[in-house]
N, C-alpha and C positions, 0 to 999 in steps of 0.2 A: 488125027482124028478131031472132027468137028465140033462146036459147041452149039448146037442148036437146041434155042430156050423151050419150043416149044416141041411138047410132046407124041406124035406122029398115032396115028389108030393103031399102026403096025407095031408099035411098042406097046401101047396098053392096053393092046386083048393076050399078047403074050403075060405080059408082069399083072395084069389081073387074074387073069388063071396061074400064072406060077403061086400067085402072092394068098390066094386062096389054099392053096397044099400047103407052103410054107410057113404062112405066117404065126401059129402059136407057138414054133419055134424060135421064129427072132421076137416075137413078147417075150415070151421068156426070156433070150439072150441079153434084149434090152435091162429087160429089170435086173439082170446080173449082172452086168455092166455098171447100171447105177446105185442097183447095195453095195456091191462089193468095191465103191467108190473111184471106178477107173475112170467114167466121166459123167456128166450128167449129158452129154452128147453122144448117145452112138447112133454108129453111121453103117449102114449094112450096101457095099460096095457087091452088083450083082453083074455079073458078064460072062461070055459064052467060053471065053478062052480065059487063060489064069491071068491076073490084071497084077499081080504081088503086094497085093492092100489089104489089108487085115489076117486073120486067119479063118482059113475056109471052115463056115458052118456045115452044109450043104452042095455036095457035090453036084453038076446037072447028070439026071436021069435019076439020083437017091429021091424019094415019094416022088419021082416022077415029073420032078423039076425040068424045065428048058434048059436054067440057068442054072450057074454056079453062084451061093451067096457065100460070103463072108463077113464078118464083127470086125468093127472097128471102134475109132471115136475120135474128135475133133483133133487132139492131139496130135495124133498119127496122122492127120491128111495136112494138119501146120509143119510138121514136121518132114515130110515128105511135100510140101509147096505144092500141093491142090487145094487149100485154101492160105492166100495170102494173110502174116500177120497182122497185117494195115483193116484185112477185112472179117477177122475174128467175130468183133464186137454186130455187125452188119450179120453176119449168118446165127449169132446164136438169137438174134431180132425175128428173125427169119424161121428159125426153127420152131417147129410147131410139139406141142403136149407127147412127149414120149411113151404115154399110158393109154394114148387115141390113135396115133399116128407114126408110122414106120418110116425113118429115115431113108432112103437107097439110092446108093449113090452108081447110075447105069453106066454103063460102059462097051459101047459098042461099036462096029466100024464106023458109019456118022450119027452116032449120036454120044454127046458125055452128057451127064447132066444129074444135080441129085432132083428128087423126088419124094413128097410125102403123102404118102399111100395111107390111106383109114383101118386100122385095124378090123376086121370084121364083127358088127358084136354077138357078145352071144352067146 
């Protein structure tokens, strides 16, 4: 897997189309993760294959989605060494308001990165 910092139009299009379908579910999951005290930093891994991070929320083809969506949080990413302990503060500073933005961890053949995508306005 290569870590490409630029989100190409290919990814942006499929992620945006999917996100509209699943955003309500992810926003509710983010709220539950935070309100139950699991973490203030929910992360949603998305991939077209099983990545083994987090708990599956929405499987491909459910809600007519192209991606699998899982729910996780910063502590799991640190435990799995996906976020280095020395970079936790940097991650927290970059993390956007979880009431307004969804933190996706996109995993695909040629792209692996965190992106923040705004939830649609109600």
